[in-house]
VOGU-3710 file (C-alpha; in Angstrom, 3 decimals, decimal comma):
1> mrmpmfmair> 0,000/0,000/0,000  1,448/3,380/-0,976  1,815/6,185/1,506  -0,485/9,191/0,726  1,454/12,164/-0,650  0,223/14,497/2,100  1,565/12,077/4,725  4,895/11,787/2,937  5,597/15,528/3,189  4,148/16,138/6,637
11> hagptatapt> 5,912/18,465/9,036  7,656/16,918/12,009  6,615/19,742/14,352  8,610/22,207/16,442  9,451/19,696/19,193  11,019/17,104/16,894  14,762/16,496/17,383  17,263/14,682/15,237  18,121/11,207/16,569  21,638/10,485/17,763
21> pddrpapapv> 23,706/7,917/15,862  23,004/5,305/18,524  19,243/5,960/18,348  18,872/5,797/14,604  16,922/2,778/13,361  18,541/0,157/11,217  18,260/0,635/7,439  14,890/-0,471/6,154  14,657/-3,285/3,647  14,631/-2,074/0,037
31> gslrsrfdll> 11,047/-1,632/-1,202  9,498/-1,514/2,279  6,985/1,120/3,270  9,479/2,799/5,581  12,165/2,929/2,910  9,767/4,712/0,558  8,915/7,176/3,303  12,611/7,800/4,005  13,232/8,321/0,293  10,462/10,904/0,066
41> rrhrrwllpl> 11,733/12,676/3,165  15,212/12,956/1,639  13,718/14,526/-1,484  11,311/16,783/0,391  13,574/19,780/-0,163  12,661/19,849/-3,846  9,337/17,982/-3,681  7,551/20,671/-1,676  8,524/23,611/-3,948  7,632/21,462/-6,949
51> lvavllaqma> 4,132/20,756/-5,627  3,594/24,444/-4,851  4,828/25,439/-8,318  2,607/22,868/-10,050  -0,511/23,970/-8,169  0,116/27,648/-8,849  1,016/26,943/-12,487  -2,271/25,165/-13,158  -4,118/27,998/-11,432  -2,255/30,566/-13,517
61> aamittaveq> -3,050/28,647/-16,711  -6,740/28,493/-15,799  -6,921/32,205/-14,972  -4,975/33,370/-18,012  -7,104/31,217/-20,316  -10,222/32,675/-18,738  -8,868/36,217/-18,996  -8,035/35,769/-22,675  -11,360/34,223/-23,674  -13,850/36,309/-21,698
71> tptidepvyv> -15,175/39,660/-22,816  -15,650/42,420/-20,214  -17,988/41,618/-17,338  -20,471/44,216/-16,175  -18,258/45,908/-13,557  -14,887/45,732/-15,299  -15,237/48,595/-17,819  -15,959/51,035/-14,981  -12,814/50,018/-13,108  -10,681/49,991/-16,250
81> gtaqvyleqr> -11,940/53,395/-17,378  -11,403/54,847/-13,913  -7,882/53,376/-13,780  -7,059/55,076/-17,089  -8,355/58,386/-15,742  -6,032/57,918/-12,759  -3,100/57,477/-15,141  -3,880/60,358/-17,472  -5,746/62,927/-15,386  -5,006/62,108/-11,712
91> dlrhnpehpp> -8,689/62,614/-10,924  -10,895/60,806/-8,351  -14,276/61,884/-9,674  -15,174/58,524/-11,267  -16,255/55,471/-9,243  -16,036/57,173/-5,808  -17,964/54,296/-4,171  -14,763/52,239/-4,214  -11,361/53,362/-2,886  -8,574/53,751/-5,438
101> lgkliiasgl> -6,016/51,041/-4,583  -7,619/48,214/-6,588  -7,924/50,489/-9,598  -4,325/51,593/-9,177  -3,358/47,912/-9,391  -5,365/47,656/-12,617  -3,632/50,812/-13,849  -0,257/49,131/-13,337  -1,217/46,760/-16,148  -2,681/49,456/-18,382
111> aftdvhlapg> 0,589/51,386/-18,126  2,155/48,783/-20,433  -0,393/49,364/-23,195  -1,059/52,223/-25,570  -4,614/52,739/-24,274  -5,756/56,339/-24,250  -8,789/58,539/-23,627  -10,179/60,807/-26,282  -9,770/64,439/-25,158  -12,795/66,240/-23,807
121> ftgdqtalgr> -14,753/63,219/-22,559  -17,333/64,251/-19,933  -19,612/61,227/-19,427  -20,350/59,252/-16,261  -18,405/56,176/-15,165  -20,525/53,739/-17,181  -20,083/55,782/-20,337  -16,385/56,122/-19,472  -15,859/52,359/-19,533  -17,636/52,011/-22,879
131> hvlyesgndp> -15,684/54,965/-24,243  -12,268/53,529/-23,260  -12,995/50,053/-24,592  -15,049/50,692/-27,714  -15,044/54,354/-28,739  -11,429/55,553/-28,487  -9,727/53,305/-31,015  -8,353/50,969/-28,339  -8,302/47,176/-28,686  -10,655/45,931/-25,924
141> wrvmlfarlp> -9,154/42,421/-25,980  -5,666/43,785/-25,308  -6,868/46,378/-22,809  -8,793/43,827/-20,753  -5,953/41,309/-20,731  -3,432/43,854/-19,450  -5,959/45,122/-16,885  -6,519/41,571/-15,623  -2,897/40,404/-15,471  -1,996/42,325/-12,266
151> mialtllfgl> -5,023/40,791/-10,531  -3,962/37,326/-11,683  -0,469/37,876/-10,284  -1,916/39,121/-6,996  -4,234/36,120/-6,753  -1,245/33,788/-7,156  0,634/35,642/-4,416  -2,321/35,197/-2,089  -2,011/31,481/-2,807  1,436/31,621/-1,223
161> vvfafardlv> -0,126/33,282/1,830  -2,645/30,432/2,070  0,192/27,919/1,856  2,350/29,693/4,444  -0,523/30,162/6,906  -1,496/26,481/6,781  2,127/25,345/6,971  2,599/27,457/10,109  -0,325/25,626/11,698  0,024/21,986/10,649
171> gaaggvaala> 3,174/21,645/8,582  4,058/21,206/4,931  1,319/18,696/4,156  -1,282/21,126/5,469  0,210/23,896/3,357  -0,083/21,795/0,214  -3,644/20,748/1,046  -4,721/24,351/1,686  -3,033/25,603/-1,476  -4,680/22,838/-3,520
181> lyafspdvia> -8,134/23,852/-2,258  -7,372/27,490/-3,035  -5,836/26,796/-6,441  -8,786/24,662/-7,578  -11,516/26,924/-6,142  -13,766/27,849/-9,098  -14,814/31,100/-7,435  -11,243/32,234/-6,760  -10,184/31,338/-10,307  -13,238/33,050/-11,808
191> hgslatldvp> -12,908/36,327/-9,938  -9,124/36,293/-9,614  -8,931/36,440/-13,410  -11,047/39,603/-13,637  -10,132/43,258/-13,252  -12,405/43,592/-10,227  -11,908/44,281/-6,516  -13,334/41,287/-4,649  -10,316/38,954/-4,656  -7,665/41,582/-3,805
201> aagflltsaw> -9,727/42,926/-0,894  -10,256/39,433/0,532  -6,629/38,483/-0,050  -5,338/41,524/1,816  -7,574/40,605/4,774  -6,186/37,063/4,783  -2,637/38,422/4,641  -3,324/40,692/7,608  -4,778/37,796/9,625  -1,752/35,602/8,850
211> llwrargrpf> 0,698/38,320/9,873  -1,236/38,897/13,101  -1,003/35,175/13,832  2,752/35,349/13,348  2,882/38,425/15,590  2,104/36,146/18,525  5,780/35,211/18,384  7,432/38,405/17,098  4,999/41,326/17,450  7,351/44,137/16,457
221> rylppaglal> 8,262/42,335/13,255  4,775/41,382/12,084  2,343/43,989/13,448  3,447/46,813/11,088  3,049/44,741/7,890  -0,279/43,475/9,251  -1,356/47,118/9,410  -0,172/47,619/5,825  -2,248/44,650/4,652  -5,315/45,867/6,563
231> gaalatrmnt> -4,866/49,318/5,055  -4,582/47,796/1,580  -7,902/45,998/2,111  -9,587/49,186/3,330  -8,147/51,078/0,354  -9,562/48,495/-2,071  -13,178/47,933/-0,999  -15,459/49,668/1,499  -17,000/46,436/2,785  -13,704/45,493/4,434
241> laaapvllll> -14,419/48,131/7,087  -16,375/45,494/8,995  -13,154/43,487/9,323  -11,146/46,326/10,859  -12,442/46,031/14,474  -11,871/42,252/14,419  -8,321/42,553/13,119  -7,479/45,302/15,609  -8,725/43,126/18,458  -6,578/40,299/17,123
251> aawsfwsarr> -3,615/42,687/16,971  -4,029/43,479/20,661  -4,471/39,797/21,482  -1,360/38,841/19,508  0,718/41,398/21,381  -0,710/40,193/24,703  0,029/36,567/23,814  3,590/37,414/22,825  4,413/39,418/25,983  2,465/37,784/28,808
261> tpgpdrrgtp> 4,413/35,861/31,420  3,141/32,400/32,395  2,319/31,937/36,053  0,041/33,334/38,745  1,845/36,679/39,113  -0,398/39,267/37,416  1,087/42,483/38,767  2,086/43,589/35,295  -1,274/42,837/33,691  -2,648/46,429/33,544
271> rlvayavlaa> 0,560/47,658/31,924  0,500/44,774/29,416  -3,112/45,562/28,550  -2,162/49,177/27,908  0,707/48,109/25,685  -1,584/45,748/23,764  -4,052/48,578/23,163  -1,209/50,781/21,956  -0,060/48,022/19,610  -3,545/47,787/18,103
281> agvalvaiav> -3,634/51,583/17,792  -0,328/51,432/15,938  -1,757/48,896/13,500  -4,772/51,181/12,989  -2,543/54,185/12,307  -0,564/52,250/9,714  -3,799/51,129/8,028  -5,184/54,671/7,955  -1,907/55,925/6,498  -2,224/53,402/3,658
291> vwsaylavdp> -5,754/54,627/2,890  -4,610/58,247/2,792  -1,617/57,316/0,637  -3,835/55,578/-1,912  -5,947/58,714/-2,363  -2,992/61,089/-2,399  -1,239/58,908/-4,973  -4,086/59,632/-7,375  -4,892/63,252/-6,605  -3,048/65,246/-3,934
301> rppwttprnv> -4,864/68,442/-4,850  -7,588/69,795/-2,520  -10,452/70,444/-2,338  -12,770/67,490/-3,022  -16,181/68,163/-4,570  -18,929/65,846/-3,310  -20,699/64,059/-6,206  -24,407/64,679/-6,728  -25,393/61,039/-6,213  -24,133/60,852/-2,604
311> pdidgkrgll> -27,102/60,116/-0,295  -27,578/61,468/3,221  -26,896/58,749/5,794  -28,292/59,186/9,301  -28,014/57,251/12,546  -25,013/55,148/13,561  -23,810/54,764/10,003  -23,875/58,519/9,544  -21,844/59,021/12,724  -19,358/56,368/11,639
321> tawlpvpepy> -18,957/58,051/8,270  -18,458/61,476/9,829  -15,950/60,470/12,501  -13,625/58,071/10,688  -10,187/59,666/10,125  -10,210/59,036/6,374  -10,164/61,321/3,322  -13,396/63,048/2,385  -13,739/61,069/-0,886  -13,644/57,884/1,229
331> rdgmriqfgi> -16,497/59,194/3,397  -18,585/59,984/0,323  -17,853/56,518/-1,018  -19,076/55,036/2,276  -22,329/56,987/1,973  -22,858/55,693/-1,570  -22,121/52,134/-0,424  -24,558/52,362/2,493  -27,203/53,575/0,058  -26,554/50,606/-2,243
341> eystkgggfl> -26,144/48,042/0,531  -29,556/48,551/2,042  -31,507/49,266/-1,107  -34,423/46,890/-1,677  -35,296/47,970/-5,207  -33,388/45,419/-7,230  -34,503/42,031/-6,011  -32,883/38,811/-7,102  -33,265/35,195/-8,207  -32,770/32,044/-6,147
351> fgrryfgslw> -33,652/28,410/-6,897  -35,883/29,311/-9,823  -37,823/32,016/-7,986  -37,625/35,731/-8,609  -37,900/37,806/-5,441  -37,902/41,468/-4,435  -36,106/43,069/-1,541  -33,435/40,929/0,105  -33,161/37,378/1,430  -30,875/36,910/4,419
361> yylpaavlvk> -30,094/33,345/3,351  -29,221/34,178/-0,256  -25,450/34,142/0,175  -25,303/30,953/2,284  -27,486/29,223/-0,306  -25,366/30,525/-3,190  -22,165/29,396/-1,462  -23,714/25,951/-0,995  -24,463/25,753/-4,729  -21,170/27,105/-6,010
371> tplgmlalwa> -18,634/25,414/-3,724  -17,254/21,968/-4,648  -18,682/19,251/-2,417  -15,272/18,022/-1,290  -14,376/21,561/-0,308  -17,531/21,926/1,782  -16,692/18,711/3,622  -13,130/19,817/4,346  -14,298/23,261/5,455  -16,614/21,672/7,999
381> ggavtlltar> -13,960/19,239/9,199  -11,358/21,971/9,510  -13,665/24,282/11,456  -14,532/21,502/13,910  -10,849/20,638/14,306  -9,912/24,260/14,978  -12,500/24,482/17,727  -11,749/21,124/19,345  -8,027/20,486/18,952  -6,254/22,091/21,900
391> rlrpaapyll> -3,101/22,905/19,977  -5,023/24,680/17,190  -7,665/26,430/19,264  -5,641/29,683/19,537  -5,784/29,965/15,720  -9,593/29,739/15,576  -10,225/33,502/16,007  -7,763/34,290/13,203  -9,418/31,901/10,728  -13,084/31,675/11,770
401> llpavlmavl> -14,048/34,873/13,573  -13,315/37,272/10,731  -15,259/35,297/8,048  -18,149/34,889/10,503  -18,326/38,637/11,140  -18,096/39,481/7,441  -20,851/36,988/6,597  -23,076/38,374/9,363  -22,692/41,863/7,901  -23,469/40,593/4,407
411> ldgsrgfgvr> -26,587/38,773/5,610  -27,888/42,051/6,997  -27,494/43,836/3,659  -28,891/43,420/0,175  -26,224/41,520/-1,747  -28,164/39,007/-3,813  -25,840/39,316/-6,780  -23,122/36,737/-6,306  -20,760/34,768/-4,106  -18,000/37,173/-5,112
421> yavflpmfla> -18,969/39,184/-2,026  -18,032/36,126/0,050  -14,875/35,161/-1,855  -13,005/35,434/1,451  -14,540/32,069/2,423  -12,486/29,858/0,053  -9,382/31,736/1,211  -9,752/31,580/4,988  -11,458/28,192/5,036  -8,829/26,600/2,793
431> vaaacvlihr> -6,397/27,215/5,637  -8,929/25,994/8,193  -9,599/22,846/6,151  -5,927/21,893/6,248  -6,155/21,689/10,027  -7,731/18,226/9,782  -4,176/17,029/9,183  -3,369/17,713/12,834  -4,656/14,165/13,227  -1,551/12,384/11,954
441> trwaygmtaa> -3,238/9,186/10,883  -3,513/7,386/7,579  -7,254/7,880/7,686  -6,939/11,678/7,988  -4,319/11,949/5,258  -6,083/9,543/2,941  -9,496/11,173/3,352  -8,030/14,659/2,862  -6,185/13,573/-0,271  -9,330/11,938/-1,677
451> lvvfvavssl> -11,467/15,034/-1,046  -8,828/17,338/-2,553  -8,739/15,143/-5,672  -12,562/15,287/-5,803  -12,359/19,103/-5,682  -9,692/19,164/-8,390  -11,720/16,938/-10,725  -14,863/19,019/-10,199  -12,924/22,212/-10,905  -11,128/20,885/-13,977
461> rtfpyylpys> -14,397/19,612/-15,454  -15,786/23,151/-15,590  -12,709/24,587/-17,386  -12,784/27,241/-18,787  -16,269/28,207/-17,576  -15,473/28,973/-13,944  -17,876/31,873/-13,420  -21,073/29,779/-13,847  -19,717/26,791/-11,864  -21,981/24,858/-9,507
471> neafggtakt> -21,310/21,553/-7,795  -22,653/18,153/-8,782  -25,435/18,148/-6,171  -27,100/21,011/-8,068  -26,570/19,634/-11,556  -23,165/21,070/-12,350  -22,177/24,140/-14,344  -24,777/23,642/-17,074  -27,611/23,952/-14,514  -26,424/26,937/-12,480
481> hlhlhdsnvd> -28,703/29,334/-14,347  -31,721/27,431/-13,007  -30,740/28,290/-9,424  -28,846/31,600/-9,507  -28,230/34,640/-11,692  -25,975/37,683/-12,146  -22,259/37,227/-11,348  -22,934/33,672/-10,165  -23,510/32,569/-13,744  -23,940/35,355/-16,281
491> wgqdlgrlae> -22,015/38,599/-15,905  -21,852/39,456/-19,584  -18,603/37,501/-20,039  -19,515/35,432/-23,097  -20,220/38,021/-25,776  -17,066/37,103/-27,696  -17,848/33,395/-27,474  -21,375/34,104/-28,699  -20,036/35,939/-31,749  -17,803/32,994/-32,661
501> hlrqrypder> -20,617/30,520/-31,998  -23,028/32,359/-34,286  -20,434/32,600/-37,060  -19,663/28,904/-36,958  -23,094/27,349/-36,393  -25,683/29,881/-37,533  -24,274/31,914/-40,415  -26,707/34,143/-42,285  -29,521/33,612/-39,773  -31,507/36,511/-38,368
511> vwlgykgsgv> -30,542/37,122/-34,743  -32,587/38,855/-32,040  -30,486/39,646/-28,984  -31,456/40,243/-25,359  -27,974/40,683/-23,897  -27,304/41,667/-20,283  -23,829/43,099/-20,013  -21,538/46,022/-20,723  -20,036/44,795/-23,986  -20,965/46,204/-27,388
521> psyygidard> -22,261/43,319/-29,556  -21,574/45,034/-32,872  -17,872/45,382/-32,051  -17,576/41,579/-31,957  -19,373/41,206/-35,275  -22,830/40,343/-33,928  -25,470/41,725/-36,254  -28,553/41,499/-34,072  -31,860/43,282/-33,641  -33,677/44,290/-30,483
531> pfkvkpeevr> -36,690/41,965/-29,945  -38,422/44,533/-27,737  -38,673/47,207/-30,413  -40,993/45,240/-32,658  -44,175/43,242/-32,219  -43,671/39,676/-30,863  -44,951/38,090/-34,084  -42,169/39,830/-36,015  -39,462/38,090/-33,983  -38,475/35,158/-36,200
541> gllvvsnsav> -35,194/33,238/-36,314  -32,763/33,021/-33,402  -33,693/34,607/-30,087  -30,484/34,913/-28,028  -30,969/35,828/-24,367  -28,592/36,195/-21,417  -29,578/33,784/-18,665  -29,695/36,578/-16,091  -32,305/38,296/-18,234  -34,244/35,023/-18,462
551> akaepggple> -34,124/34,603/-14,690  -35,537/38,063/-14,026  -38,094/38,156/-16,837  -41,262/39,769/-15,519  -44,287/37,453/-15,342  -46,522/38,274/-18,267  -43,894/40,635/-19,661  -42,625/40,748/-23,249  -39,512/38,651/-22,635  -41,404/35,890/-20,861
561> aliessrpid> -43,933/35,823/-23,705  -41,153/35,508/-26,290  -39,424/32,717/-24,357  -42,597/30,720/-23,784  -43,367/30,768/-27,492  -39,820/29,665/-28,427  -37,823/26,479/-27,981  -34,239/26,338/-26,629  -31,796/24,841/-29,125  -28,326/25,790/-27,909
571> evghsitifr> -26,278/27,580/-25,258  -23,010/29,511/-25,053  -20,690/29,394/-22,053  -23,547/28,219/-19,814  -24,571/31,883/-19,559  -26,468/32,552/-22,802  -29,359/30,526/-24,223  -30,254/30,404/-27,919  -33,926/29,884/-28,746  -35,572/29,150/-32,086
581> rd> -38,649/31,138/-33,076  -40,488/29,900/-36,178
//
């Protein structure tokens, strides 16, 4: 029987010591189980880096393929256009609802292209994105690829954080297991390959939590970079504000844990508490400095003019917005976000039912649909292990508390658009899942390896359609549109694939297009008519509809009437359905 790979590269632990010559066991017979184990241990120096490189290489290949093939999703043109304005005009007026750091990262890719803005443009941020991609003579394929590449690189770096965090807790085998779960996560691959803000914000939070965990041993070395990572998260997305109090509490706890003296003598406790509070305050100051630096890097010129679409926010949220020591554009962005977060106008779609307002259980249900089954099992096992294993219990707040708080905040809002808002889960819980390997038994290693392989197979089967992925219990990727909508399945990413599909399979046919996205169909060679500008009986030929539009078709409305009198004949990217109307 072969030894599982995870067991072969396991970490001996901090208390292990090298045996003396007299204590060393006799050489094992050639071909025995122990001899194989000894052979793998001798080669572990190169085996571990090789495994890490292979996992990250397959993830990079998946993300780059996705980035090359997908046309702009709904949010990307806004971020790309804003990033170009940062480069050319050093102006913060576009997209104030999000801080500038994520868009500065996108701009670092655009700096290597010849993209430009036409002089005199005065439109809003939506028109800006369309203008940069389709109206200024730029190549949108090239622009989007270079905008996405920095996010891909950052996503791969966060994979190293996942590996290092898990290795710190349970050794090399745990690091490999955690990295494998991260590298094969369909949601991380899907959103890590886009020029959006969800993955970088979540990755910076994970990095801060890992550095705070390490600060339990060397606080003065790791607390300042933990503050930098927290500041980077805050300077990328507003919703990371909910994580700040948790991470600051963990900063104080890490300092306390590093400096407390074992024993019953507690005479120095008040002073240690004061020092721990000061340490957390130092982390907060570093984070705030990063936020200010991100804004000043774009536009150091005062004053700031408040946009017209900023709502008035009262109550506790209004006080929070007014008193935070952040730049005024950040405060206005918070007000816009609060207005969006608690809006009940949009509604959503879940398990085949259209609803209005918000459902508190939307995100948990969406996560259940879109997470590989093996990953769900390992998440649960890892969480239980963290809470029950005495050696790992101190790590539980660093891996479980922050995701729990962020999810609680999301459940209270109106975010029925996609699991991208909870993309921190496959990051933090990949590390937690690896903790099952604290049980150094063949059963634990074998079961973990089997579940990781199950996750890998499920992920590879959906290649290259990661955005609409769902697990086998819900019918797989082809059935996701029956349960969810928007960025869970159809975010406008398949316009280019649709153009190629129509050219190859349906040349010279009349096309009627109901597309939900920010792309311009005519740019990709799609000659289509609007089915809502004529009478239903005039719509003959191919009716092509984005699945998000199908999901939210109004009962008795024109789109529902067209669909009910048509028959589905084909699909593109699991996000667009082609109907035949005779």
